[in-house]
N, C-alpha and C positions, 0 to 999 in steps of 0.2 A: 513345592519348589522342586523336591527330591526326582519327582517324576520328569520335570523339564530338564534336569541336568543329566538324568540317564538318556533322555532323547537326544540331547545335544551331543553327548559322547557317542551316540551310536552314528549320528548323521556324520559327525567328524571321522570316524571309522570307515564308514562308506565311501565318504568323499575321498579319503587317502587310499583305498583300495582302488577307486575308480581312476584316479590319477595315476597311481602305480601301472594299472592296466592299461592306459592309453599311452603314457611316456616312459614308461620302464620304472625300475626302481630308483629311489633317489641316488643320486650321484654321490659316490664316496670321493672325498679328496685324495689325490693320487699321492703316494708315498713319496717322501723326498729321497732323490737318489744319493747313495752312501759313498761318499767319497774314497778313491781307491789310491792309495800312496803309490806313486812312482819312483822308483830308485833311478835317480838322474845322474847318479855319480857314473855309471857304465858308458853311457852316450858321451859324456864330456870326455874321456879317455881316448876315444878313437878319433876324434878332430883335431 
């Protein structure tokens, strides 16, 4: 049984490497943009 498990792990590893070679590495989620506070008070004075 241990031999079969090792063979399956190797097959999974080879399949992952093959997919990465064909499609590129796994897509990482894009980081969420950081909100930048805007000082609204200056623009209101000029109106």
